[in-house]
PDB file of N, CA, C and O in Angstrom:
ATOM      1  N   MET A   1    -134.757 -28.986  83.416  1.00  0.00           N
ATOM      2  CA  MET A   1    -135.292 -28.791  84.750  1.00  0.00           C
ATOM      3  C   MET A   1    -136.038 -27.468  84.811  1.00  0.00           C
ATOM      4  O   MET A   1    -135.590 -26.463  84.258  1.00  0.00           O
ATOM      5  N   ASN A   2    -137.165 -27.476  85.478  1.00  0.00           N
ATOM      6  CA  ASN A   2    -137.869 -26.216  85.642  1.00  0.00           C
ATOM      7  C   ASN A   2    -137.443 -25.567  86.966  1.00  0.00           C
ATOM      8  O   ASN A   2    -136.694 -26.162  87.741  1.00  0.00           O
ATOM      9  N   LYS A   3    -137.911 -24.376  87.211  1.00  0.00           N
ATOM     10  CA  LYS A   3    -137.514 -23.620  88.408  1.00  0.00           C
ATOM     11  C   LYS A   3    -137.857 -24.367  89.685  1.00  0.00           C
ATOM     12  O   LYS A   3    -137.083 -24.355  90.642  1.00  0.00           O
ATOM     13  N   ARG A   4    -138.995 -25.007  89.704  1.00  0.00           N
ATOM     14  CA  ARG A   4    -139.417 -25.730  90.911  1.00  0.00           C
ATOM     15  C   ARG A   4    -138.442 -26.865  91.237  1.00  0.00           C
ATOM     16  O   ARG A   4    -138.082 -27.059  92.398  1.00  0.00           O
ATOM     17  N   GLN A   5    -138.021 -27.608  90.226  1.00  0.00           N
ATOM     18  CA  GLN A   5    -137.087 -28.704  90.437  1.00  0.00           C
ATOM     19  C   GLN A   5    -135.726 -28.180  90.913  1.00  0.00           C
ATOM     20  O   GLN A   5    -135.086 -28.784  91.774  1.00  0.00           O
ATOM     21  N   VAL A   6    -135.298 -27.065  90.348  1.00  0.00           N
ATOM     22  CA  VAL A   6    -134.021 -26.466  90.740  1.00  0.00           C
ATOM     23  C   VAL A   6    -134.088 -26.021  92.199  1.00  0.00           C
ATOM     24  O   VAL A   6    -133.159 -26.271  92.967  1.00  0.00           O
ATOM     25  N   LEU A   7    -135.172 -25.369  92.580  1.00  0.00           N
ATOM     26  CA  LEU A   7    -135.317 -24.920  93.966  1.00  0.00           C
ATOM     27  C   LEU A   7    -135.386 -26.106  94.929  1.00  0.00           C
ATOM     28  O   LEU A   7    -134.789 -26.060  96.005  1.00  0.00           O
ATOM     29  N   LEU A   8    -136.091 -27.144  94.564  1.00  0.00           N
ATOM     30  CA  LEU A   8    -136.177 -28.329  95.401  1.00  0.00           C
ATOM     31  C   LEU A   8    -134.805 -28.989  95.549  1.00  0.00           C
ATOM     32  O   LEU A   8    -134.422 -29.388  96.649  1.00  0.00           O
ATOM     33  N   ALA A   9    -134.076 -29.102  94.457  1.00  0.00           N
ATOM     34  CA  ALA A   9    -132.731 -29.684  94.504  1.00  0.00           C
ATOM     35  C   ALA A   9    -131.807 -28.850  95.385  1.00  0.00           C
ATOM     36  O   ALA A   9    -131.017 -29.402  96.150  1.00  0.00           O
ATOM     37  N   ALA A  10    -131.898 -27.534  95.284  1.00  0.00           N
ATOM     38  CA  ALA A  10    -131.070 -26.655  96.114  1.00  0.00           C
ATOM     39  C   ALA A  10    -131.428 -26.806  97.584  1.00  0.00           C
ATOM     40  O   ALA A  10    -130.542 -26.818  98.438  1.00  0.00           O
ATOM     41  N   ALA A  11    -132.704 -26.921  97.886  1.00  0.00           N
ATOM     42  CA  ALA A  11    -133.145 -27.086  99.275  1.00  0.00           C
ATOM     43  C   ALA A  11    -132.640 -28.408  99.847  1.00  0.00           C
ATOM     44  O   ALA A  11    -132.185 -28.450 100.990  1.00  0.00           O
ATOM     45  N   VAL A  12    -132.714 -29.469  99.081  1.00  0.00           N
ATOM     46  CA  VAL A  12    -132.228 -30.772  99.539  1.00  0.00           C
ATOM     47  C   VAL A  12    -130.719 -30.724  99.758  1.00  0.00           C
ATOM     48  O   VAL A  12    -130.221 -31.246 100.755  1.00  0.00           O
ATOM     49  N   ALA A  13    -129.997 -30.109  98.843  1.00  0.00           N
ATOM     50  CA  ALA A  13    -128.543 -29.998  98.979  1.00  0.00           C
ATOM     51  C   ALA A  13    -128.172 -29.211 100.231  1.00  0.00           C
ATOM     52  O   ALA A  13    -127.224 -29.565 100.931  1.00  0.00           O
ATOM     53  N   THR A  14    -128.910 -28.156 100.510  1.00  0.00           N
ATOM     54  CA  THR A  14    -128.658 -27.350 101.709  1.00  0.00           C
ATOM     55  C   THR A  14    -128.868 -28.179 102.966  1.00  0.00           C
ATOM     56  O   THR A  14    -128.074 -28.090 103.902  1.00  0.00           O
ATOM     57  N   LEU A  15    -129.913 -28.974 103.002  1.00  0.00           N
ATOM     58  CA  LEU A  15    -130.176 -29.820 104.163  1.00  0.00           C
ATOM     59  C   LEU A  15    -129.080 -30.863 104.360  1.00  0.00           C
ATOM     60  O   LEU A  15    -128.671 -31.139 105.488  1.00  0.00           O
ATOM     61  N   VAL A  16    -128.615 -31.429 103.274  1.00  0.00           N
ATOM     62  CA  VAL A  16    -127.561 -32.432 103.369  1.00  0.00           C
ATOM     63  C   VAL A  16    -126.289 -31.813 103.933  1.00  0.00           C
ATOM     64  O   VAL A  16    -125.664 -32.385 104.826  1.00  0.00           O
ATOM     65  N   VAL A  17    -125.907 -30.660 103.422  1.00  0.00           N
ATOM     66  CA  VAL A  17    -124.695 -29.985 103.892  1.00  0.00           C
ATOM     67  C   VAL A  17    -124.861 -29.536 105.339  1.00  0.00           C
ATOM     68  O   VAL A  17    -123.928 -29.668 106.130  1.00  0.00           O
ATOM     69  N   ALA A  18    -126.011 -29.016 105.698  1.00  0.00           N
ATOM     70  CA  ALA A  18    -126.240 -28.521 107.060  1.00  0.00           C
ATOM     71  C   ALA A  18    -126.201 -29.642 108.084  1.00  0.00           C
ATOM     72  O   ALA A  18    -125.879 -29.397 109.246  1.00  0.00           O
ATOM     73  N   ASN A  19    -126.519 -30.855 107.685  1.00  0.00           N
ATOM     74  CA  ASN A  19    -126.530 -31.979 108.615  1.00  0.00           C
ATOM     75  C   ASN A  19    -125.267 -32.825 108.560  1.00  0.00           C
ATOM     76  O   ASN A  19    -125.195 -33.866 109.213  1.00  0.00           O
ATOM     77  N   ALA A  20    -124.279 -32.400 107.797  1.00  0.00           N
ATOM     78  CA  ALA A  20    -123.018 -33.134 107.719  1.00  0.00           C
ATOM     79  C   ALA A  20    -122.308 -33.046 109.066  1.00  0.00           C
ATOM     80  O   ALA A  20    -122.413 -32.032 109.757  1.00  0.00           O
ATOM     81  N   PRO A  21    -121.591 -34.090 109.441  1.00  0.00           N
ATOM     82  CA  PRO A  21    -120.897 -34.056 110.734  1.00  0.00           C
ATOM     83  C   PRO A  21    -119.824 -32.970 110.753  1.00  0.00           C
ATOM     84  O   PRO A  21    -119.118 -32.761 109.767  1.00  0.00           O
ATOM     85  N   VAL A  22    -119.715 -32.297 111.866  1.00  0.00           N
ATOM     86  CA  VAL A  22    -118.712 -31.252 112.036  1.00  0.00           C
ATOM     87  C   VAL A  22    -117.649 -31.790 112.982  1.00  0.00           C
ATOM     88  O   VAL A  22    -117.960 -32.249 114.081  1.00  0.00           O
ATOM     89  N   HIS A  23    -116.402 -31.732 112.553  1.00  0.00           N
ATOM     90  CA  HIS A  23    -115.319 -32.207 113.392  1.00  0.00           C
ATOM     91  C   HIS A  23    -114.827 -31.056 114.255  1.00  0.00           C
ATOM     92  O   HIS A  23    -114.466 -29.997 113.741  1.00  0.00           O
ATOM     93  N   ALA A  24    -114.812 -31.259 115.535  1.00  0.00           N
ATOM     94  CA  ALA A  24    -114.375 -30.232 116.469  1.00  0.00           C
ATOM     95  C   ALA A  24    -112.863 -30.040 116.356  1.00  0.00           C
ATOM     96  O   ALA A  24    -112.130 -30.956 115.982  1.00  0.00           O
ATOM     97  N   ALA A  25    -112.426 -28.851 116.683  1.00  0.00           N
ATOM     98  CA  ALA A  25    -110.991 -28.554 116.644  1.00  0.00           C
ATOM     99  C   ALA A  25    -110.234 -29.459 117.607  1.00  0.00           C
ATOM    100  O   ALA A  25    -109.045 -29.705 117.411  1.00  0.00           O
ATOM    101  N   SER A  26    -110.897 -29.955 118.638  1.00  0.00           N
ATOM    102  CA  SER A  26    -110.230 -30.824 119.605  1.00  0.00           C
ATOM    103  C   SER A  26    -109.895 -32.188 119.015  1.00  0.00           C
ATOM    104  O   SER A  26    -109.167 -32.963 119.635  1.00  0.00           O
ATOM    105  N   ASP A  27    -110.416 -32.495 117.825  1.00  0.00           N
ATOM    106  CA  ASP A  27    -110.100 -33.753 117.158  1.00  0.00           C
ATOM    107  C   ASP A  27    -108.791 -33.659 116.387  1.00  0.00           C
ATOM    108  O   ASP A  27    -108.315 -34.656 115.845  1.00  0.00           O
ATOM    109  N   LYS A  28    -108.210 -32.471 116.338  1.00  0.00           N
ATOM    110  CA  LYS A  28    -106.992 -32.232 115.552  1.00  0.00           C
ATOM    111  C   LYS A  28    -105.882 -31.716 116.456  1.00  0.00           C
ATOM    112  O   LYS A  28    -106.134 -31.194 117.542  1.00  0.00           O
ATOM    113  N   GLU A  29    -104.651 -31.872 115.988  1.00  0.00           N
ATOM    114  CA  GLU A  29    -103.499 -31.303 116.682  1.00  0.00           C
ATOM    115  C   GLU A  29    -102.473 -30.851 115.657  1.00  0.00           C
ATOM    116  O   GLU A  29    -102.418 -31.367 114.541  1.00  0.00           O
ATOM    117  N   LYS A  30    -101.660 -29.876 116.053  1.00  0.00           N
ATOM    118  CA  LYS A  30    -100.586 -29.409 115.184  1.00  0.00           C
ATOM    119  C   LYS A  30     -99.494 -30.468 115.182  1.00  0.00           C
ATOM    120  O   LYS A  30     -99.104 -30.981 116.231  1.00  0.00           O
ATOM    121  N   CYS A  31     -99.010 -30.783 113.996  1.00  0.00           N
ATOM    122  CA  CYS A  31     -97.932 -31.756 113.862  1.00  0.00           C
ATOM    123  C   CYS A  31     -96.782 -31.094 113.117  1.00  0.00           C
ATOM    124  O   CYS A  31     -96.898 -30.761 111.937  1.00  0.00           O
ATOM    125  N   TYR A  32     -95.677 -30.909 113.818  1.00  0.00           N
ATOM    126  CA  TYR A  32     -94.507 -30.240 113.256  1.00  0.00           C
ATOM    127  C   TYR A  32     -93.597 -31.242 112.546  1.00  0.00           C
ATOM    128  O   TYR A  32     -93.402 -32.365 113.009  1.00  0.00           O
ATOM    129  N   GLY A  33     -93.047 -30.811 111.416  1.00  0.00           N
ATOM    130  CA  GLY A  33     -92.052 -31.604 110.718  1.00  0.00           C
ATOM    131  C   GLY A  33     -92.595 -32.584 109.694  1.00  0.00           C
ATOM    132  O   GLY A  33     -91.841 -33.424 109.203  1.00  0.00           O
ATOM    133  N   ILE A  34     -93.874 -32.508 109.353  1.00  0.00           N
ATOM    134  CA  ILE A  34     -94.417 -33.436 108.353  1.00  0.00           C
ATOM    135  C   ILE A  34     -94.939 -32.733 107.110  1.00  0.00           C
ATOM    136  O   ILE A  34     -95.224 -33.384 106.105  1.00  0.00           O
ATOM    137  N   ALA A  35     -95.068 -31.419 107.165  1.00  0.00           N
ATOM    138  CA  ALA A  35     -95.642 -30.673 106.035  1.00  0.00           C
ATOM    139  C   ALA A  35     -94.718 -30.739 104.817  1.00  0.00           C
ATOM    140  O   ALA A  35     -93.496 -30.653 104.936  1.00  0.00           O
ATOM    141  N   LEU A  36     -95.324 -30.892 103.669  1.00  0.00           N
ATOM    142  CA  LEU A  36     -94.569 -30.878 102.421  1.00  0.00           C
ATOM    143  C   LEU A  36     -94.443 -29.436 101.922  1.00  0.00           C
ATOM    144  O   LEU A  36     -95.201 -28.563 102.344  1.00  0.00           O
ATOM    145  N   ALA A  37     -93.505 -29.195 101.044  1.00  0.00           N
ATOM    146  CA  ALA A  37     -93.290 -27.853 100.507  1.00  0.00           C
ATOM    147  C   ALA A  37     -94.591 -27.293  99.944  1.00  0.00           C
ATOM    148  O   ALA A  37     -95.242 -27.924  99.111  1.00  0.00           O
ATOM    149  N   GLY A  38     -94.961 -26.101 100.409  1.00  0.00           N
ATOM    150  CA  GLY A  38     -96.167 -25.439  99.937  1.00  0.00           C
ATOM    151  C   GLY A  38     -97.460 -26.017 100.487  1.00  0.00           C
ATOM    152  O   GLY A  38     -98.537 -25.614 100.047  1.00  0.00           O
ATOM    153  N   LYS A  39     -97.394 -26.940 101.425  1.00  0.00           N
ATOM    154  CA  LYS A  39     -98.587 -27.604 101.951  1.00  0.00           C
ATOM    155  C   LYS A  39     -98.758 -27.433 103.458  1.00  0.00           C
ATOM    156  O   LYS A  39     -99.532 -28.167 104.071  1.00  0.00           O
ATOM    157  N   ASN A  40     -98.056 -26.483 104.063  1.00  0.00           N
ATOM    158  CA  ASN A  40     -98.207 -26.241 105.502  1.00  0.00           C
ATOM    159  C   ASN A  40     -99.534 -25.541 105.781  1.00  0.00           C
ATOM    160  O   ASN A  40    -100.101 -24.899 104.897  1.00  0.00           O
ATOM    161  N   ASP A  41    -100.027 -25.668 107.021  1.00  0.00           N
ATOM    162  CA  ASP A  41    -101.328 -25.098 107.350  1.00  0.00           C
ATOM    163  C   ASP A  41    -101.283 -23.644 107.799  1.00  0.00           C
ATOM    164  O   ASP A  41    -102.276 -22.936 107.630  1.00  0.00           O
ATOM    165  N   CYS A  42    -100.190 -23.171 108.358  1.00  0.00           N
ATOM    166  CA  CYS A  42    -100.143 -21.768 108.784  1.00  0.00           C
ATOM    167  C   CYS A  42     -98.695 -21.347 109.007  1.00  0.00           C
ATOM    168  O   CYS A  42     -97.771 -21.964 108.478  1.00  0.00           O
ATOM    169  N   ALA A  43     -98.509 -20.293 109.793  1.00  0.00           N
ATOM    170  CA  ALA A  43     -97.193 -19.706 110.018  1.00  0.00           C
ATOM    171  C   ALA A  43     -96.192 -20.715 110.558  1.00  0.00           C
ATOM    172  O   ALA A  43     -96.560 -21.650 111.270  1.00  0.00           O
ATOM    173  N   SER A  44     -94.934 -20.519 110.217  1.00  0.00           N
ATOM    174  CA  SER A  44     -93.892 -21.408 110.724  1.00  0.00           C
ATOM    175  C   SER A  44     -93.560 -21.043 112.162  1.00  0.00           C
ATOM    176  O   SER A  44     -93.727 -19.897 112.578  1.00  0.00           O
ATOM    177  N   ALA A  45     -93.092 -22.021 112.911  1.00  0.00           N
ATOM    178  CA  ALA A  45     -92.742 -21.806 114.310  1.00  0.00           C
ATOM    179  C   ALA A  45     -91.536 -20.893 114.457  1.00  0.00           C
ATOM    180  O   ALA A  45     -91.385 -20.227 115.481  1.00  0.00           O
ATOM    181  N   ASP A  46     -90.668 -20.854 113.436  1.00  0.00           N
ATOM    182  CA  ASP A  46     -89.471 -20.015 113.543  1.00  0.00           C
ATOM    183  C   ASP A  46     -89.687 -18.589 113.041  1.00  0.00           C
ATOM    184  O   ASP A  46     -88.760 -17.781 113.071  1.00  0.00           O
ATOM    185  N   GLY A  47     -90.887 -18.272 112.584  1.00  0.00           N
ATOM    186  CA  GLY A  47     -91.207 -16.914 112.160  1.00  0.00           C
ATOM    187  C   GLY A  47     -90.748 -16.550 110.762  1.00  0.00           C
ATOM    188  O   GLY A  47     -90.779 -15.375 110.395  1.00  0.00           O
ATOM    189  N   SER A  48     -90.323 -17.526 109.971  1.00  0.00           N
ATOM    190  CA  SER A  48     -89.833 -17.211 108.628  1.00  0.00           C
ATOM    191  C   SER A  48     -90.941 -16.792 107.673  1.00  0.00           C
ATOM    192  O   SER A  48     -90.659 -16.166 106.651  1.00  0.00           O
ATOM    193  N   HIS A  49     -92.198 -17.121 107.978  1.00  0.00           N
ATOM    194  CA  HIS A  49     -93.347 -16.656 107.201  1.00  0.00           C
ATOM    195  C   HIS A  49     -94.594 -16.760 108.077  1.00  0.00           C
ATOM    196  O   HIS A  49     -94.577 -17.392 109.133  1.00  0.00           O
ATOM    197  N   SER A  50     -95.669 -16.130 107.619  1.00  0.00           N
ATOM    198  CA  SER A  50     -96.867 -16.087 108.451  1.00  0.00           C
ATOM    199  C   SER A  50     -98.117 -16.626 107.772  1.00  0.00           C
ATOM    200  O   SER A  50     -99.229 -16.360 108.228  1.00  0.00           O
ATOM    201  N   CYS A  51     -97.952 -17.376 106.693  1.00  0.00           N
ATOM    202  CA  CYS A  51     -99.141 -17.848 105.968  1.00  0.00           C
ATOM    203  C   CYS A  51     -99.051 -19.317 105.592  1.00  0.00           C
ATOM    204  O   CYS A  51     -97.971 -19.905 105.522  1.00  0.00           O
ATOM    205  N   ALA A  52    -100.223 -19.887 105.352  1.00  0.00           N
ATOM    206  CA  ALA A  52    -100.304 -21.264 104.878  1.00  0.00           C
ATOM    207  C   ALA A  52     -99.736 -21.365 103.469  1.00  0.00           C
ATOM    208  O   ALA A  52     -99.776 -20.405 102.699  1.00  0.00           O
ATOM    209  N   GLY A  53     -99.214 -22.525 103.149  1.00  0.00           N
ATOM    210  CA  GLY A  53     -98.727 -22.778 101.798  1.00  0.00           C
ATOM    211  C   GLY A  53     -97.396 -22.152 101.461  1.00  0.00           C
ATOM    212  O   GLY A  53     -97.049 -22.054 100.284  1.00  0.00           O
ATOM    213  N   GLN A  54     -96.632 -21.723 102.461  1.00  0.00           N
ATOM    214  CA  GLN A  54     -95.355 -21.072 102.168  1.00  0.00           C
ATOM    215  C   GLN A  54     -94.137 -21.866 102.620  1.00  0.00           C
ATOM    216  O   GLN A  54     -93.030 -21.328 102.630  1.00  0.00           O
ATOM    217  N   ALA A  55     -94.308 -23.119 102.991  1.00  0.00           N
ATOM    218  CA  ALA A  55     -93.157 -23.947 103.362  1.00  0.00           C
ATOM    219  C   ALA A  55     -92.246 -24.075 102.140  1.00  0.00           C
ATOM    220  O   ALA A  55     -92.714 -24.366 101.040  1.00  0.00           O
ATOM    221  N   LYS A  56     -90.963 -23.859 102.334  1.00  0.00           N
ATOM    222  CA  LYS A  56     -90.003 -23.859 101.225  1.00  0.00           C
ATOM    223  C   LYS A  56     -89.529 -25.263 100.837  1.00  0.00           C
ATOM    224  O   LYS A  56     -89.121 -25.483  99.697  1.00  0.00           O
ATOM    225  N   ALA A  57     -89.579 -26.206 101.772  1.00  0.00           N
ATOM    226  CA  ALA A  57     -89.100 -27.564 101.507  1.00  0.00           C
ATOM    227  C   ALA A  57     -89.944 -28.560 102.301  1.00  0.00           C
ATOM    228  O   ALA A  57     -90.710 -28.173 103.183  1.00  0.00           O
ATOM    229  N   ASP A  58     -89.798 -29.812 101.988  1.00  0.00           N
ATOM    230  CA  ASP A  58     -90.519 -30.866 102.693  1.00  0.00           C
ATOM    231  C   ASP A  58     -89.968 -31.078 104.098  1.00  0.00           C
ATOM    232  O   ASP A  58     -88.758 -31.020 104.317  1.00  0.00           O
ATOM    233  N   LYS A  59     -90.852 -31.321 105.030  1.00  0.00           N
ATOM    234  CA  LYS A  59     -90.553 -31.777 106.390  1.00  0.00           C
ATOM    235  C   LYS A  59     -89.607 -30.879 107.188  1.00  0.00           C
ATOM    236  O   LYS A  59     -88.784 -31.375 107.956  1.00  0.00           O
ATOM    237  N   LEU A  60     -89.719 -29.575 107.012  1.00  0.00           N
ATOM    238  CA  LEU A  60     -88.933 -28.655 107.839  1.00  0.00           C
ATOM    239  C   LEU A  60     -89.472 -28.716 109.259  1.00  0.00           C
ATOM    240  O   LEU A  60     -90.687 -28.793 109.444  1.00  0.00           O
ATOM    241  N   PRO A  61     -88.609 -28.686 110.270  1.00  0.00           N
ATOM    242  CA  PRO A  61     -89.062 -28.869 111.654  1.00  0.00           C
ATOM    243  C   PRO A  61     -90.021 -27.792 112.158  1.00  0.00           C
ATOM    244  O   PRO A  61     -90.820 -28.071 113.052  1.00  0.00           O
ATOM    245  N   GLY A  62     -89.974 -26.588 111.627  1.00  0.00           N
ATOM    246  CA  GLY A  62     -90.847 -25.519 112.089  1.00  0.00           C
ATOM    247  C   GLY A  62     -92.171 -25.418 111.361  1.00  0.00           C
ATOM    248  O   GLY A  62     -93.033 -24.633 111.756  1.00  0.00           O
ATOM    249  N   GLU A  63     -92.348 -26.192 110.309  1.00  0.00           N
ATOM    250  CA  GLU A  63     -93.599 -26.177 109.542  1.00  0.00           C
ATOM    251  C   GLU A  63     -94.548 -27.229 110.115  1.00  0.00           C
ATOM    252  O   GLU A  63     -94.120 -28.280 110.591  1.00  0.00           O
ATOM    253  N   TRP A  64     -95.844 -26.923 110.058  1.00  0.00           N
ATOM    254  CA  TRP A  64     -96.808 -27.861 110.638  1.00  0.00           C
ATOM    255  C   TRP A  64     -98.073 -27.992 109.818  1.00  0.00           C
ATOM    256  O   TRP A  64     -98.378 -27.158 108.966  1.00  0.00           O
ATOM    257  N   LYS A  65     -98.799 -29.058 110.096  1.00  0.00           N
ATOM    258  CA  LYS A  65    -100.108 -29.334 109.517  1.00  0.00           C
ATOM    259  C   LYS A  65    -101.000 -29.845 110.635  1.00  0.00           C
ATOM    260  O   LYS A  65    -100.517 -30.439 111.599  1.00  0.00           O
ATOM    261  N   TYR A  66    -102.301 -29.618 110.508  1.00  0.00           N
ATOM    262  CA  TYR A  66    -103.243 -30.229 111.428  1.00  0.00           C
ATOM    263  C   TYR A  66    -103.439 -31.683 111.013  1.00  0.00           C
ATOM    264  O   TYR A  66    -103.615 -31.986 109.833  1.00  0.00           O
ATOM    265  N   VAL A  67    -103.407 -32.569 111.990  1.00  0.00           N
ATOM    266  CA  VAL A  67    -103.656 -33.994 111.756  1.00  0.00           C
ATOM    267  C   VAL A  67    -104.620 -34.489 112.830  1.00  0.00           C
ATOM    268  O   VAL A  67    -104.839 -33.811 113.834  1.00  0.00           O
ATOM    269  N   ALA A  68    -105.183 -35.648 112.619  1.00  0.00           N
ATOM    270  CA  ALA A  68    -106.064 -36.245 113.614  1.00  0.00           C
ATOM    271  C   ALA A  68    -105.270 -36.496 114.893  1.00  0.00           C
ATOM    272  O   ALA A  68    -104.126 -36.949 114.848  1.00  0.00           O
ATOM    273  N   LYS A  69    -105.884 -36.199 116.019  1.00  0.00           N
ATOM    274  CA  LYS A  69    -105.229 -36.366 117.304  1.00  0.00           C
ATOM    275  C   LYS A  69    -104.708 -37.795 117.455  1.00  0.00           C
ATOM    276  O   LYS A  69    -105.412 -38.759 117.155  1.00  0.00           O
ATOM    277  N   GLY A  70    -103.477 -37.916 117.920  1.00  0.00           N
ATOM    278  CA  GLY A  70    -102.875 -39.218 118.153  1.00  0.00           C
ATOM    279  C   GLY A  70    -102.148 -39.811 116.957  1.00  0.00           C
ATOM    280  O   GLY A  70    -101.599 -40.908 117.056  1.00  0.00           O
ATOM    281  N   THR A  71    -102.133 -39.101 115.816  1.00  0.00           N
ATOM    282  CA  THR A  71    -101.488 -39.660 114.627  1.00  0.00           C
ATOM    283  C   THR A  71    -100.174 -38.972 114.268  1.00  0.00           C
ATOM    284  O   THR A  71     -99.455 -39.444 113.388  1.00  0.00           O
ATOM    285  N   CYS A  72     -99.854 -37.880 114.924  1.00  0.00           N
ATOM    286  CA  CYS A  72     -98.673 -37.094 114.553  1.00  0.00           C
ATOM    287  C   CYS A  72     -97.383 -37.898 114.672  1.00  0.00           C
ATOM    288  O   CYS A  72     -96.641 -38.032 113.699  1.00  0.00           O
ATOM    289  N   GLU A  73     -97.123 -38.417 115.828  1.00  0.00           N
ATOM    290  CA  GLU A  73     -95.858 -39.111 116.038  1.00  0.00           C
ATOM    291  C   GLU A  73     -95.762 -40.389 115.218  1.00  0.00           C
ATOM    292  O   GLU A  73     -94.664 -40.813 114.858  1.00  0.00           O
ATOM    293  N   LYS A  74     -96.906 -41.009 114.919  1.00  0.00           N
ATOM    294  CA  LYS A  74     -96.908 -42.184 114.042  1.00  0.00           C
ATOM    295  C   LYS A  74     -96.486 -41.804 112.628  1.00  0.00           C
ATOM    296  O   LYS A  74     -95.977 -42.636 111.876  1.00  0.00           O
ATOM    297  N   SER A  75     -96.704 -40.525 112.272  1.00  0.00           N
ATOM    298  CA  SER A  75     -96.347 -40.026 110.943  1.00  0.00           C
ATOM    299  C   SER A  75     -94.919 -39.504 110.888  1.00  0.00           C
ATOM    300  O   SER A  75     -94.460 -39.057 109.837  1.00  0.00           O
ATOM    301  N   GLY A  76     -94.211 -39.558 112.018  1.00  0.00           N
ATOM    302  CA  GLY A  76     -92.839 -39.082 112.064  1.00  0.00           C
ATOM    303  C   GLY A  76     -92.698 -37.634 112.485  1.00  0.00           C
ATOM    304  O   GLY A  76     -91.610 -37.068 112.383  1.00  0.00           O
ATOM    305  N   GLY A  77     -93.783 -37.018 112.960  1.00  0.00           N
ATOM    306  CA  GLY A  77     -93.741 -35.627 113.384  1.00  0.00           C
ATOM    307  C   GLY A  77     -93.678 -35.470 114.890  1.00  0.00           C
ATOM    308  O   GLY A  77     -93.572 -36.447 115.631  1.00  0.00           O
ATOM    309  N   LYS A  78     -93.745 -34.223 115.326  1.00  0.00           N
ATOM    310  CA  LYS A  78     -93.729 -33.908 116.753  1.00  0.00           C
ATOM    311  C   LYS A  78     -94.867 -32.957 117.053  1.00  0.00           C
ATOM    312  O   LYS A  78     -95.214 -32.118 116.222  1.00  0.00           O
ATOM    313  N   THR A  79     -95.452 -33.080 118.240  1.00  0.00           N
ATOM    314  CA  THR A  79     -96.583 -32.220 118.627  1.00  0.00           C
ATOM    315  C   THR A  79     -96.110 -30.932 119.278  1.00  0.00           C
ATOM    316  O   THR A  79     -96.933 -30.077 119.607  1.00  0.00           O
ATOM    317  N   THR A  80     -94.821 -30.771 119.471  1.00  0.00           N
ATOM    318  CA  THR A  80     -94.280 -29.525 120.044  1.00  0.00           C
ATOM    319  C   THR A  80     -93.367 -28.862 119.010  1.00  0.00           C
ATOM    320  O   THR A  80     -92.682 -29.541 118.245  1.00  0.00           O
ATOM    321  N   PRO A  81     -93.367 -27.528 119.000  1.00  0.00           N
ATOM    322  CA  PRO A  81     -92.491 -26.832 118.040  1.00  0.00           C
ATOM    323  C   PRO A  81     -91.027 -27.049 118.398  1.00  0.00           C
ATOM    324  O   PRO A  81     -90.712 -27.351 119.549  1.00  0.00           O
ATOM    325  N   PRO A  82     -90.133 -26.900 117.434  1.00  0.00           N
ATOM    326  CA  PRO A  82     -88.711 -27.052 117.727  1.00  0.00           C
ATOM    327  C   PRO A  82     -88.231 -25.951 118.662  1.00  0.00           C
ATOM    328  O   PRO A  82     -88.798 -24.859 118.692  1.00  0.00           O
ATOM    329  N   ALA A  83     -87.196 -26.243 119.417  1.00  0.00           N
ATOM    330  CA  ALA A  83     -86.631 -25.273 120.340  1.00  0.00           C
ATOM    331  C   ALA A  83     -86.090 -24.084 119.558  1.00  0.00           C
ATOM    332  O   ALA A  83     -85.482 -24.242 118.499  1.00  0.00           O
ATOM    333  N   LYS A  84     -86.322 -22.883 120.102  1.00  0.00           N
ATOM    334  CA  LYS A  84     -85.805 -21.675 119.439  1.00  0.00           C
ATOM    335  C   LYS A  84     -84.324 -21.558 119.702  1.00  0.00           C
ATOM    336  O   LYS A  84     -83.846 -21.865 120.794  1.00  0.00           O
ATOM    337  N   LYS A  85     -83.597 -21.108 118.685  1.00  0.00           N
ATOM    338  CA  LYS A  85     -82.136 -20.994 118.790  1.00  0.00           C
ATOM    339  C   LYS A  85     -81.726 -19.624 119.215  1.00  0.00           C
ATOM    340  O   LYS A  85     -80.534 -19.351 119.354  1.00  0.00           O
TER     341      LYS A  85
END
């Protein structure tokens, strides 16, 4: 490939990515109790850690993942955090 072809390919790729559909945050909801160990999206509800990927076990009630709106409870999760003790 010459430089012109590389630049053209890069320009086309940029256009494709720029026009990809963007999913609004309103299309997602937090789902508690479905995250697998090390696969949670952010801090736990009980304050045991503050980062994604730190769930210690599968399906802990305070761990959450973003899922498509309306699918959480079908997956066995809850849309509200567990009650604090």
